[in-house]
C-alpha positions, 0 to 999 in steps of 0.5 A: 500500500505504502509503495503504491501511494508513493508511486501515485505521488511520483508518477508523471502519468496521471492515469497510472498515478490514479490507478496506483492510488486506487489500488492502494485504497482498495488494499487498505479498505480490505485490510480494515474490513477483514484483518483488524481485531474485532475487540481490543483484547483479541490481539496485541497486533493492529493487523491479523493474519500475517505470516512469517515463514509458511513453509516452516509453519513459523508464526502463521496467522499472527500479527507482525511488527512490519505489518503493523508499521506499514498499516499505520504508515498507509493510514497516515498517508491517506488521512494526512496527504501532505505527510512525508515520514522519511524524506 
């Protein structure tokens, strides 16, 4: 999502920028509706259903630090369009 939102800002072709932004918003909407805990005590993570290493069965269907980070960054980018975190 964050990469798509960044591409939307940097893309010089308006159609491609709009497409990147649209897809980022679709992914974010999907995560909000299907991957967030329904109750605060349900999980320590902001996003559920992450996978660290599926072939080894390691940390499957749990929260992850990097998932939460990029989720928060995407929410920030969408809610504060002028935000620039690491430039």
